[in-house]
C-alpha positions in Angstrom: -7.7 -11.6 -2.2 -7.6 -9.8 1.2 -5.8 -12.8 2.7 -3.2 -12.5 -0.1 -2.7 -8.8 0.2 -2.5 -9.0 4.0 0.4 -11.4 3.7 3.7 -9.7 4.7 5.7 -11.1 1.7 2.9 -10.3 -0.8 2.7 -6.7 0.4 6.5 -6.3 0.3 6.8 -7.9 -3.1 4.2 -5.6 -4.5 6.0 -2.7 -2.9 9.3 -3.8 -4.5 7.7 -4.0 -7.9 6.3 -0.4 -7.7 9.5 1.0 -9.2 9.3 -1.4 -12.2 10.0 -4.9 -13.4 12.5 -7.0 -11.4 14.0 -10.4 -11.8 13.7 -13.2 -9.1 17.2 -12.6 -7.7 16.6 -8.8 -7.5 13.4 -9.4 -5.6 15.1 -11.9 -3.3 17.8 -9.4 -2.4 15.3 -6.6 -1.8 13.1 -8.8 0.4 15.7 -9.7 3.0 14.8 -12.8 4.9 12.6 -14.5 2.4 13.5 -18.0 1.2 13.5 -18.8 -2.5 10.7 -21.3 -1.9 8.5 -18.7 -0.2 9.3 -16.1 -2.8 8.4 -18.5 -5.6 5.1 -19.4 -3.9 4.3 -15.7 -3.3 5.0 -14.8 -6.9 2.8 -17.7 -8.2 -0.1 -16.6 -6.0 0.2 -12.9 -7.1 0.3 -14.0 -10.7 -2.7 -16.3 -10.3 -4.7 -13.3 -8.9 -3.6 -11.1 -11.8 -1.6 -8.7 -9.6 1.7 -9.4 -11.4 2.9 -10.7 -14.7 5.7 -13.1 -15.3 7.5 -12.5 -18.6 10.0 -15.1 -19.9 12.5 -13.8 -22.5 13.9 -16.2 -25.1 17.5 -15.8 -24.2 20.2 -18.2 -23.0 20.1 -18.4 -20.1 16.4 -17.6 -19.9 15.5 -14.2 -18.3 12.3 -13.9 -16.3 10.9 -10.6 -15.1 8.0 -9.8 -12.8 6.0 -6.6 -13.1 2.8 -5.2 -11.6 -0.4 -5.4 -13.6 -2.9 -2.5 -13.6 -4.7 -4.4 -10.8 -1.4 -4.8 -8.9 -0.6 -1.1 -9.3 -4.0 -0.1 -7.9 -3.5 -2.5 -5.0 0.0 -1.0 -4.3 -1.5 2.4 -3.5 -3.2 1.5 -0.2 -0.5 -1.0 0.6 2.1 1.8 0.4 0.0 4.0 2.7 -0.1 1.1 5.2 3.7 0.6 4.9 4.2 4.3 5.4 1.9 4.3 8.5 3.7 1.3 10.0 7.1 2.9 9.5 5.9 6.2 11.0 4.0 4.7 13.9 6.2 1.8 14.9 9.5 3.1 13.5 10.3 -0.1 11.7 10.8 -0.6 8.0 
């Protein structure tokens, strides 16, 4: 779990989902520089560890949203503190 949470893209994806559910394309736009393949892999790993949920809506075309679980929300608190510290200390977002 620590390896997953220490991963840059995992931490940023969890941070992006703090505000609420997002679709794949929305996440990709927020996480500048991530490839679709890496984002897909990251989301699958987060879902496998019960940090996020993936909800598919029966629409045409299908709509898929990702959201934090309770465990993901609890993990987002120290990750946000770490992001805040990095931004304040290093001056980079």
